[in-house]
ROFI-228468 format. One line per field, with one value per atom (N, C-alpha, C): residue number from 1; residue in one letter; x, y, z; atom name. Coordinates in pm, whole numbers. Example, Ala and Ser with C-alpha at 12.3 -4.5 7.8 and 13.67 -1.06 7.14 Angstrom:
BEGIN
n: (1	1	1	2	2	2)
res: (A	A	A	S	S	S)
x: (1319	1230	1320	1285	1367	1290)
y: (-569	-450	-330	-225	-106	3)
z: (780	780	780	708	714	787)
atom: (N	CA	C	N	CA	C)
END
This chain:
BEGIN
n: (1	1	1	2	2	2	3	3	3	4	4	4	5	5	5	6	6	6	7	7	7	8	8	8	9	9	9	10	10	10	11	11	11	12	12	12	13	13	13	14	14	14	15	15	15	16	16	16	17	17	17	18	18	18	19	19	19	20	20	20	21	21	21	22	22	22	23	23	23	24	24	24	25	25	25	26	26	26	27	27	27	28	28	28	29	29	29	30	30	30	31	31	31	32	32	32	33	33	33	34	34	34	35	35	35	36	36	36	37	37	37	38	38	38	39	39	39	40	40	40	41	41	41	42	42	42	43	43	43	44	44	44	45	45	45	46	46	46	47	47	47	48	48	48	49	49	49	50	50	50	51	51	51	52	52	52	53	53	53	54	54	54	55	55	55	56	56	56	57	57	57	58	58	58	59	59	59	60	60	60	61	61	61	62	62	62	63	63	63	64	64	64	65	65	65	66	66	66	67	67	67	68	68	68	69	69	69	70	70	70	71	71	71	72	72	72	73	73	73	74	74	74	75	75	75	76	76	76	77	77	77	78	78	78	79	79	79	80	80	80	81	81	81	82	82	82	83	83	83	84	84	84	85	85	85	86	86	86	87	87	87	88	88	88	89	89	89	90	90	90	91	91	91	92	92	92	93	93	93	94	94	94	95	95	95	96	96	96	97	97	97	98	98	98	99	99	99	100	100	100	101	101	101	102	102	102	103	103	103	104	104	104	105	105	105	106	106	106	107	107	107	108	108	108	109	109	109	110	110	110	111	111	111	112	112	112	113	113	113	114	114	114	115	115	115	116	116	116	117	117	117	118	118	118	119	119	119	120	120	120	121	121	121	122	122	122	123	123	123	124	124	124	125	125	125	126	126	126	127	127	127	128	128	128	129	129	129	130	130	130	131	131	131	132	132	132	133	133	133	134	134	134	135	135	135	136	136	136	137	137	137	138	138	138	139	139	139	140	140	140	141	141	141	142	142	142	143	143	143	144	144	144	145	145	145	146	146	146	147	147	147	148	148	148	149	149	149	150	150	150	151	151	151	152	152	152	153	153	153	154	154	154	155	155	155	156	156	156	157	157	157	158	158	158	159	159	159	160	160	160	161	161	161	162	162	162	163	163	163	164	164	164	165	165	165	166	166	166	167	167	167	168	168	168	169	169	169	170	170	170	171	171	171	172	172	172	173	173	173	174	174	174	175	175	175	176	176	176	177	177	177	178	178	178	179	179	179	180	180	180	181	181	181	182	182	182	183	183	183	184	184	184	185	185	185	186	186	186	187	187	187	188	188	188	189	189	189	190	190	190	191	191	191	192	192	192	193	193	193	194	194	194	195	195	195	196	196	196	197	197	197	198	198	198	199	199	199	200	200	200	201	201	201	202	202	202	203	203	203	204	204	204	205	205	205	206	206	206	207	207	207	208	208	208	209	209	209	210	210	210	211	211	211	212	212	212	213	213	213	214	214	214	215	215	215	216	216	216	217	217	217	218	218	218	219	219	219	220	220	220	221	221	221	222	222	222	223	223	223	224	224	224	225	225	225	226	226	226	227	227	227	228	228	228	229	229	229	230	230	230	231	231	231	232	232	232	233	233	233	234	234	234	235	235	235	236	236	236	237	237	237	238	238	238	239	239	239	240	240	240	241	241	241	242	242	242	243	243	243	244	244	244	245	245	245	246	246	246)
res: (M	M	M	Y	Y	Y	R	R	R	K	K	K	S	S	S	C	C	C	L	L	L	L	L	L	V	V	V	L	L	L	L	L	L	L	L	L	L	L	L	G	G	G	G	G	G	G	G	G	A	A	A	T	T	T	L	L	L	A	A	A	S	S	S	A	A	A	S	S	S	D	D	D	P	P	P	V	V	V	Q	Q	Q	I	I	I	L	L	L	Q	Q	Q	A	A	A	V	V	V	E	E	E	D	D	D	T	T	T	L	L	L	N	N	N	A	A	A	P	P	P	V	V	V	D	D	D	R	R	R	E	E	E	A	A	A	N	N	N	L	L	L	A	A	A	M	M	M	E	E	E	L	L	L	I	I	I	D	D	D	A	A	A	K	K	K	G	G	G	N	N	N	T	T	T	K	K	K	T	T	T	R	R	R	E	E	E	L	L	L	T	T	T	I	I	I	L	L	L	Q	Q	Q	K	K	K	G	G	G	S	S	S	D	D	D	K	K	K	K	K	K	L	L	L	I	I	I	R	R	R	F	F	F	L	L	L	S	S	S	P	P	P	A	A	A	D	D	D	V	V	V	R	R	R	G	G	G	V	V	V	G	G	G	L	L	L	L	L	L	V	V	V	L	L	L	E	E	E	D	D	D	D	D	D	V	V	V	M	M	M	Y	Y	Y	L	L	L	Y	Y	Y	M	M	M	P	P	P	A	A	A	F	F	F	A	A	A	K	K	K	I	I	I	R	R	R	R	R	R	I	I	I	A	A	A	S	S	S	H	H	H	V	V	V	K	K	K	N	N	N	E	E	E	N	N	N	F	F	F	M	M	M	G	G	G	T	T	T	D	D	D	F	F	F	T	T	T	Y	Y	Y	D	D	D	D	D	D	M	M	M	A	A	A	Q	Q	Q	S	S	S	D	D	D	Y	Y	Y	V	V	V	E	E	E	K	K	K	Y	Y	Y	T	T	T	P	P	P	T	T	T	I	I	I	E	E	E	D	D	D	E	E	E	T	T	T	D	D	D	Q	Q	Q	H	H	H	Y	Y	Y	V	V	V	L	L	L	K	K	K	L	L	L	A	A	A	P	P	P	K	K	K	P	P	P	D	D	D	S	S	S	E	E	E	I	I	I	D	D	D	Y	Y	Y	S	S	S	H	H	H	L	L	L	V	V	V	M	M	M	W	W	W	V	V	V	N	N	N	R	R	R	K	K	K	T	T	T	M	M	M	L	L	L	P	P	P	D	D	D	K	K	K	V	V	V	E	E	E	F	F	F	Y	Y	Y	D	D	D	S	S	S	S	S	S	A	A	A	N	N	N	L	L	L	L	L	L	K	K	K	I	I	I	L	L	L	T	T	T	Q	Q	Q	T	T	T	N	N	N	V	V	V	Q	Q	Q	R	R	R	I	I	I	E	E	E	G	G	G	Y	Y	Y	L	L	L	T	T	T	P	P	P	T	T	T	H	H	H	L	L	L	E	E	E	M	M	M	E	E	E	D	D	D	V	V	V	Q	Q	Q	E	E	E	N	N	N	H	H	H	K	K	K	T	T	T	V	V	V	M	M	M	E	E	E	L	L	L	D	D	D	N	N	N	V	V	V	V	V	V	H	H	H	D	D	D	Q	Q	Q	E	E	E	L	L	L	P	P	P	D	D	D	K	K	K	R	R	R	F	F	F	T	T	T	Q	Q	Q	R	R	R	Y	Y	Y	L	L	L	K	K	K	R	R	R	F	F	F)
x: (85	0	88	64	141	107	206	181	96	-13	-106	-107	-179	-226	-329	-577	-687	-675	-656	-678	-670	-595	-613	-548	-553	-540	-444	-628	-551	-515	-297	-268	-235	-268	-272	-147	-54	61	186	303	427	523	632	731	871	961	1099	1124	1202	1221	1304	1275	1345	1380	1500	1539	1470	1445	1381	1449	1437	1493	1396	1446	1360	1307	1372	1332	1226	1191	1100	983	866	753	703	713	669	759	890	983	958	927	897	772	667	543	564	646	676	749	839	910	813	712	609	536	497	424	508	635	724	744	750	768	643	527	402	386	437	415	537	632	758	742	660	650	588	630	568	423	402	267	269	151	140	11	19	-98	-91	-203	-202	-340	-342	-466	-480	-603	-630	-737	-705	-804	-852	-982	-1040	-1135	-1129	-1219	-1284	-1417	-1492	-1540	-1507	-1537	-1622	-1743	-1832	-1812	-1892	-1876	-1897	-1973	-2000	-1901	-1806	-1707	-1748	-1865	-1908	-1819	-1790	-1698	-1762	-1718	-1749	-1616	-1599	-1474	-1499	-1401	-1409	-1272	-1272	-1148	-1154	-1042	-1035	-906	-904	-781	-762	-636	-606	-503	-531	-435	-406	-280	-244	-134	-148	-44	-10	116	156	86	57	-7	-152	-200	-334	-424	-387	-475	-483	-605	-624	-757	-757	-880	-887	-998	-1022	-1145	-1135	-1248	-1267	-1394	-1427	-1437	-1375	-1380	-1482	-1502	-1597	-1628	-1743	-1841	-1932	-2031	-2115	-2191	-2231	-2315	-2239	-2105	-2027	-1934	-1937	-1849	-1868	-1759	-1764	-1778	-1812	-1820	-1680	-1671	-1540	-1539	-1422	-1402	-1282	-1302	-1197	-1163	-1035	-988	-892	-919	-837	-785	-707	-650	-759	-721	-812	-927	-902	-1000	-1130	-1122	-1239	-1254	-1373	-1397	-1526	-1521	-1639	-1663	-1790	-1828	-1913	-1879	-1957	-2025	-2159	-2240	-2299	-2250	-2299	-2449	-2509	-2653	-2735	-2681	-2752	-2691	-2576	-2505	-2482	-2452	-2431	-2305	-2240	-2128	-2176	-2148	-2184	-2062	-2056	-1947	-1977	-1876	-1893	-1889	-1999	-2007	-1920	-1881	-1790	-1845	-1976	-2033	-2042	-2023	-2029	-1890	-1785	-1650	-1609	-1678	-1647	-1734	-1813	-1892	-1812	-1847	-1774	-1793	-1686	-1685	-1724	-1838	-1882	-1875	-1922	-1930	-1799	-1689	-1560	-1548	-1437	-1411	-1328	-1310	-1244	-1349	-1332	-1417	-1364	-1444	-1397	-1268	-1264	-1145	-1024	-1048	-938	-878	-965	-917	-828	-852	-777	-661	-658	-565	-419	-339	-194	-128	-208	-154	-158	-85	-89	-38	70	129	34	-40	-135	-254	-295	-421	-404	-284	-267	-148	-158	-47	7	132	186	263	258	344	400	516	578	524	461	410	514	595	692	793	907	1007	1059	1065	1121	1233	1295	1400	1345	1217	1157	1069	1011	907	922	875	834	683	632	488	439	357	308	159	120	-21	-51	-153	-189	-324	-322	-444	-488	-613	-658	-647	-601	-599	-742	-768	-905	-983	-916	-985	-982	-949	-928	-1056	-1167	-1295	-1280	-1208	-1188	-1268	-1342	-1427	-1350	-1234	-1157	-1107	-1110	-1054	-902	-842	-698	-662	-540	-482	-356	-321	-191	-123	-5	66	200	222	349	432	532	614	739	755	872	998	1098	1220	1298	1291	1368	1301	1170	1100	1034	1012	936	794	741	602	527	397	320	286	343	309	168	128	-5	-56	-187	-252	-381	-396	-521	-603	-733	-824	-921	-934	-1020	-1138	-1257	-1379	-1388	-1497	-1512	-1517	-1545	-1545	-1413	-1312	-1178	-1174	-1273	-1272	-1210	-1136	-1075	-1183	-1171	-1270	-1218	-1098	-1045	-895	-844	-700	-659	-565	-508	-370	-345	-212	-166	-35	25	148	149	258	304	397	455	506	594	651	753	735	826	883	1005	1061	1027	937	890	937	1022	1079	1139	1204	1274	1191	1060	973	923	937	886	734	673	527	470	384	315	207	212	119	4	7	-105	-152	-282	-339	-469	-489	-614	-664	-792	-858	-968	-955	-1052	-1131	-1263	-1351	-1378	-1314	-1323	-1458	-1529	-1661	-1769	-1755	-1853	-1808	-1685	-1628	-1637	-1588	-1590	-1450	-1408	-1271	-1268	-1179	-1149	-1004	-981	-847	-815	-696	-659	-520	-508	-380	-352	-236	-196	-117	-138	-69	-48	45	72	96	177	207	312	282	374	389	513	539	594	573	639	618	491	456	428	436	399	251	166	22	-27	-106	-154	-262	-273	-372	-516	-536	-672	-730	-645	-695	-749	-737	-787	-889	-989	-1094	-1230	-1335	-1471	-1507	-1460	-1490	-1430	-1307	-1243	-1305	-1357	-1421	-1537	-1605	-1720	-1682	-1554	-1509	-1476	-1496	-1461	-1404)
y: (-120	0	124	213	335	422	501	595	710	740	843	973	1118	1229	1308	1577	1690	1686	1824	1925	1963	1828	1923	1910	1765	1815	1808	1786	1771	1839	1671	1789	1906	1904	2024	2042	1941	1955	1898	1949	1907	1837	1784	1714	1750	1651	1676	1648	1735	1725	1603	1548	1435	1464	1431	1455	1356	1400	1313	1329	1226	1231	1301	1398	1474	1387	1274	1189	1086	1078	974	1037	1053	1117	1040	907	827	855	867	895	1034	1130	1265	1261	1193	1186	1111	1007	935	1025	1111	1205	1303	1348	1435	1363	1240	1162	1139	1105	1083	1210	1324	1452	1488	1468	1495	1407	1286	1188	1166	1259	1239	1230	1314	1305	1174	1128	1010	1042	1159	1207	1359	1417	1563	1609	1724	1788	1936	1997	2138	2198	2330	2407	2471	2496	2547	2654	2774	2880	2876	2866	2850	2965	3013	3118	3075	3079	3046	3176	3199	3326	3297	3356	3330	3433	3423	3508	3655	3687	3826	3880	3798	3841	3818	3756	3723	3612	3621	3523	3453	3330	3253	3202	3211	3164	3040	2953	2830	2798	2730	2683	2532	2468	2324	2279	2152	2087	1961	1930	1816	1728	1599	1499	1403	1365	1267	1176	1048	952	869	870	799	855	768	811	766	690	633	656	751	784	936	989	1134	1162	1260	1304	1456	1505	1649	1684	1787	1823	1974	2018	2160	2206	2322	2381	2494	2566	2677	2707	2776	2833	2726	2771	2680	2581	2623	2535	2416	2421	2305	2250	2307	2264	2115	2041	1899	1808	1863	1781	1726	1598	1537	1442	1431	1338	1250	1120	1023	952	954	889	776	655	539	477	371	308	254	235	186	284	413	519	503	442	431	563	623	751	746	815	826	972	1013	1150	1147	1233	1245	1381	1380	1502	1506	1594	1599	1619	1693	1721	1593	1491	1364	1256	1288	1193	1060	1067	945	956	842	830	755	809	737	721	607	583	653	717	789	689	681	588	637	545	578	688	687	786	926	936	1065	1128	1051	1100	1212	1225	1331	1454	1457	1574	1666	1795	1891	1862	1882	1856	1980	1977	2079	2221	2236	2368	2424	2348	2394	2361	2399	2366	2240	2167	2037	1927	1824	1707	1621	1522	1427	1361	1325	1261	1355	1485	1582	1587	1580	1589	1471	1357	1236	1210	1274	1236	1259	1156	1169	1050	949	830	847	945	981	868	803	700	582	551	440	473	600	636	704	757	834	783	799	775	910	943	1076	1077	1191	1219	1360	1385	1518	1606	1717	1814	1920	1957	2064	2060	2123	2142	2284	2354	2487	2487	2603	2611	2586	2615	2603	2480	2429	2327	2211	2094	1986	2000	2001	2010	1872	1811	1676	1677	1594	1566	1432	1428	1306	1256	1139	1077	967	971	867	727	633	494	441	343	297	256	201	150	248	376	470	539	529	590	740	808	952	1020	1127	1196	1293	1340	1433	1363	1435	1378	1371	1471	1473	1589	1587	1697	1745	1872	1923	1978	1926	1958	2024	2140	2209	2171	2085	2036	2124	2183	2268	2182	2217	2136	2134	2243	2252	2178	2190	2132	1998	1968	1851	1853	1973	1994	2054	2026	2088	2233	2329	2469	2498	2427	2448	2317	2295	2180	2228	2197	2226	2097	2110	1996	2018	1918	1928	1833	1882	1803	1692	1617	1500	1535	1664	1712	1776	1764	1819	1971	2032	2176	2206	2316	2353	2375	2307	2314	2391	2352	2410	2427	2521	2542	2546	2461	2461	2526	2623	2682	2668	2641	2625	2715	2804	2901	2912	3003	3027	2897	2831	2704	2732	2667	2682	2545	2547	2422	2416	2327	2314	2180	2186	2066	1973	2034	1957	1922	1951	1914	2039	2041	2152	2147	2260	2264	2391	2382	2502	2544	2667	2711	2796	2831	2905	2826	2792	2713	2774	2771	2820	2721	2687	2608	2695	2724	2810	2729	2733	2673	2779	2766	2872	2869	2757	2750	2812	2799	2856	2990	3032	3156	3156	3048	3030	2985	3024	2995	2955	2861	2822	2855	2938	2982	2924	2867	2804	2848	2873	2907	2807	2742	2646	2715	2669	2726	2616	2640	2545	2404	2394	2263	2192	2068	1987	1851	1801	1673	1570	1445	1330	1326	1328	1320	1178	1082	944	937	992	989	844	808	669	640	514	472	498	498	515	651	747	880	880	767	756	643	653	553	621	544	598	647	577	619	756	778	907	1015	978	1075	1146	1078	1138	1223	1216	1295	1437	1529	1668	1734)
z: (0	0	0	-95	-100	20	65	174	122	193	148	235	233	322	256	293	341	261	297	306	303	263	334	328	356	338	263	157	94	32	-63	-142	-52	69	147	235	262	351	285	321	258	351	295	375	332	326	291	144	76	-67	-106	-224	-279	-423	-471	-608	-700	-825	-922	-1057	-1139	-1274	-1367	-1445	-1535	-1647	-1675	-1786	-1748	-1623	-1577	-1500	-1564	-1496	-1375	-1378	-1263	-1144	-1169	-1061	-1003	-1089	-1041	-953	-1000	-923	-793	-795	-671	-572	-624	-536	-472	-547	-491	-378	-404	-304	-179	-200	-86	-5	-72	-3	78	18	88	211	204	310	398	395	468	620	685	832	878	995	1056	1092	1151	1177	1181	1182	1172	1240	1306	1364	1331	1293	1256	1277	1298	1295	1158	1120	987	993	942	926	781	763	629	599	476	431	300	296	175	113	-14	-81	-205	-210	-324	-435	-540	-659	-630	-525	-489	-387	-347	-249	-106	-86	50	106	235	295	415	435	555	610	741	801	886	887	964	1022	1135	1197	1209	1178	1181	1248	1283	1325	1240	1211	1125	1194	1196	1244	1130	1116	1013	1065	1035	1071	948	910	791	669	575	452	442	540	526	646	733	845	857	856	867	937	1025	1090	1082	1028	1013	1095	1180	1265	1264	1250	1254	1399	1428	1560	1569	1460	1455	1309	1285	1377	1437	1512	1589	1501	1381	1299	1241	1244	1195	1303	1422	1530	1559	1560	1592	1472	1356	1234	1205	1178	1156	1037	974	864	899	893	919	789	752	629	669	619	649	519	531	412	320	193	89	65	90	63	142	258	346	422	417	482	564	681	767	801	799	834	960	1055	1178	1182	1199	1210	1350	1438	1577	1588	1495	1503	1497	1431	1419	1508	1570	1657	1588	1459	1382	1297	1278	1186	1063	946	824	735	671	577	446	388	263	148	75	-38	-153	-240	-351	-440	-466	-558	-495	-364	-295	-284	-301	-277	-371	-484	-578	-558	-451	-416	-325	-322	-240	-91	-16	127	205	271	365	306	182	121	71	81	31	-118	-176	-317	-331	-221	-219	-213	-293	-279	-164	-125	-24	-71	-199	-255	-252	-281	-275	-135	-35	103	140	76	111	19	-98	-203	-168	-190	-190	-258	-292	-358	-509	-558	-700	-790	-751	-836	-855	-751	-759	-849	-852	-918	-1053	-1082	-1205	-1287	-1418	-1510	-1554	-1519	-1551	-1683	-1750	-1864	-1846	-1904	-1894	-2006	-1967	-2063	-2097	-1998	-2018	-1903	-1925	-1821	-1829	-1716	-1709	-1606	-1587	-1486	-1346	-1326	-1192	-1174	-1281	-1266	-1365	-1319	-1407	-1422	-1543	-1565	-1608	-1523	-1547	-1580	-1675	-1698	-1634	-1549	-1477	-1529	-1589	-1639	-1542	-1495	-1401	-1461	-1380	-1425	-1433	-1519	-1544	-1420	-1318	-1200	-1082	-1107	-997	-947	-1022	-983	-957	-1045	-1035	-1146	-1110	-1207	-1295	-1251	-1333	-1460	-1573	-1696	-1685	-1622	-1598	-1508	-1456	-1380	-1452	-1431	-1473	-1349	-1318	-1194	-1222	-1160	-1168	-1044	-1063	-953	-940	-823	-797	-793	-874	-881	-750	-674	-550	-435	-425	-310	-341	-469	-512	-455	-434	-397	-515	-529	-637	-603	-680	-659	-710	-814	-872	-932	-918	-981	-1046	-1175	-1245	-1254	-1226	-1231	-1348	-1434	-1552	-1537	-1571	-1553	-1658	-1653	-1740	-1888	-1918	-2056	-2094	-2006	-2027	-2025	-1957	-1935	-1798	-1789	-1662	-1557	-1444	-1337	-1216	-1166	-1043	-1055	-975	-967	-820	-783	-649	-654	-567	-555	-410	-393	-261	-253	-155	-143	2	24	156	219	145	193	302	415	528	567	618	671	820	855	992	1047	1146	1208	1102	1003	901	779	780	668	596	463	384	382	421	438	378	276	225	325	371	475	423	295	234	112	111	2	-45	-175	-233	-337	-327	-429	-490	-618	-686	-788	-775	-874	-981	-1096	-1198	-1269	-1261	-1324	-1238	-1106	-1013	-956	-986	-932	-779	-722	-576	-534	-415	-372	-225	-194	-56	-28	75	112	250	265	391	436	566	628	739	732	834	944	1068	1183	1286	1378	1487	1435	1331	1272	1357	1396	1476	1409	1400	1336	1435	1399	1463	1614	1656	1798	1845	1753	1784	1823	1737	1761	1765	1866	1876	1773	1733	1634	1682	1814	1867	1832	1794	1756	1613	1545	1408	1399	1487	1494	1492	1464	1466	1606	1707	1844	1874	1832	1857	1769	1653	1563	1631	1721	1789	1909	1950	2067	2025	2119	2088	2215)
atom: (N	CA	C	N	CA	C	N	CA	C	N	CA	C	N	CA	C	N	CA	C	N	CA	C	N	CA	C	N	CA	C	N	CA	C	N	CA	C	N	CA	C	N	CA	C	N	CA	C	N	CA	C	N	CA	C	N	CA	C	N	CA	C	N	CA	C	N	CA	C	N	CA	C	N	CA	C	N	CA	C	N	CA	C	N	CA	C	N	CA	C	N	CA	C	N	CA	C	N	CA	C	N	CA	C	N	CA	C	N	CA	C	N	CA	C	N	CA	C	N	CA	C	N	CA	C	N	CA	C	N	CA	C	N	CA	C	N	CA	C	N	CA	C	N	CA	C	N	CA	C	N	CA	C	N	CA	C	N	CA	C	N	CA	C	N	CA	C	N	CA	C	N	CA	C	N	CA	C	N	CA	C	N	CA	C	N	CA	C	N	CA	C	N	CA	C	N	CA	C	N	CA	C	N	CA	C	N	CA	C	N	CA	C	N	CA	C	N	CA	C	N	CA	C	N	CA	C	N	CA	C	N	CA	C	N	CA	C	N	CA	C	N	CA	C	N	CA	C	N	CA	C	N	CA	C	N	CA	C	N	CA	C	N	CA	C	N	CA	C	N	CA	C	N	CA	C	N	CA	C	N	CA	C	N	CA	C	N	CA	C	N	CA	C	N	CA	C	N	CA	C	N	CA	C	N	CA	C	N	CA	C	N	CA	C	N	CA	C	N	CA	C	N	CA	C	N	CA	C	N	CA	C	N	CA	C	N	CA	C	N	CA	C	N	CA	C	N	CA	C	N	CA	C	N	CA	C	N	CA	C	N	CA	C	N	CA	C	N	CA	C	N	CA	C	N	CA	C	N	CA	C	N	CA	C	N	CA	C	N	CA	C	N	CA	C	N	CA	C	N	CA	C	N	CA	C	N	CA	C	N	CA	C	N	CA	C	N	CA	C	N	CA	C	N	CA	C	N	CA	C	N	CA	C	N	CA	C	N	CA	C	N	CA	C	N	CA	C	N	CA	C	N	CA	C	N	CA	C	N	CA	C	N	CA	C	N	CA	C	N	CA	C	N	CA	C	N	CA	C	N	CA	C	N	CA	C	N	CA	C	N	CA	C	N	CA	C	N	CA	C	N	CA	C	N	CA	C	N	CA	C	N	CA	C	N	CA	C	N	CA	C	N	CA	C	N	CA	C	N	CA	C	N	CA	C	N	CA	C	N	CA	C	N	CA	C	N	CA	C	N	CA	C	N	CA	C	N	CA	C	N	CA	C	N	CA	C	N	CA	C	N	CA	C	N	CA	C	N	CA	C	N	CA	C	N	CA	C	N	CA	C	N	CA	C	N	CA	C	N	CA	C	N	CA	C	N	CA	C	N	CA	C	N	CA	C	N	CA	C	N	CA	C	N	CA	C	N	CA	C	N	CA	C	N	CA	C	N	CA	C	N	CA	C	N	CA	C	N	CA	C	N	CA	C	N	CA	C	N	CA	C	N	CA	C	N	CA	C	N	CA	C	N	CA	C	N	CA	C	N	CA	C	N	CA	C	N	CA	C	N	CA	C	N	CA	C	N	CA	C	N	CA	C	N	CA	C	N	CA	C	N	CA	C	N	CA	C	N	CA	C	N	CA	C	N	CA	C	N	CA	C	N	CA	C	N	CA	C	N	CA	C	N	CA	C	N	CA	C	N	CA	C	N	CA	C	N	CA	C	N	CA	C	N	CA	C	N	CA	C	N	CA	C	N	CA	C	N	CA	C	N	CA	C	N	CA	C	N	CA	C	N	CA	C	N	CA	C	N	CA	C	N	CA	C	N	CA	C	N	CA	C	N	CA	C	N	CA	C	N	CA	C	N	CA	C	N	CA	C	N	CA	C	N	CA	C	N	CA	C	N	CA	C	N	CA	C	N	CA	C	N	CA	C	N	CA	C	N	CA	C)
END
């Protein structure tokens, strides 16, 4: 099983850089995956802003826990209407959503994973994605002094709704500075950008992320704070029982 990570984050957190061969797109994509999944575990706070076409904003606060590449827990801290809502991601793309208002945990069905998560511009799958090599076939579209530009085509059995992605991989950090998402008709749907990369406890981490839905003119902006790595988080924190705790 490949090592996986939101939000968050997805796509959403970085690790330690790894060199890749410019002639081998699979090796480049593997280096991205290894960099994203470098920490043993990770905990962070997240300030989120949802911005609609008229410029109206909604703010949310979250906390994110991740262990390895296949365990992640995302929980909303505020505002009151989403406080306590949690998403648990486990290996083999198993996901559970907890809604405090109903006091129930439900497993996210495969056909729902491509829907937007809690009003953001990230799908459930986006939040969990990090196993790129397992799910995509990469080809090199371009190379510049700063980036490898990869086109990622979903593998036939990956159950991904995007027709393809285009990823700008930073040569120095081996993190994706930008990812374009194309819908099933091959039209540009969303753009993810990751900036303000910091080395936190030895791991390169982008602390400012934006996902823009260019078709709906809607944007999700996220700022990471209080990032801590390698705390030896216990497995019990990534269970359905812990998902209901607040």
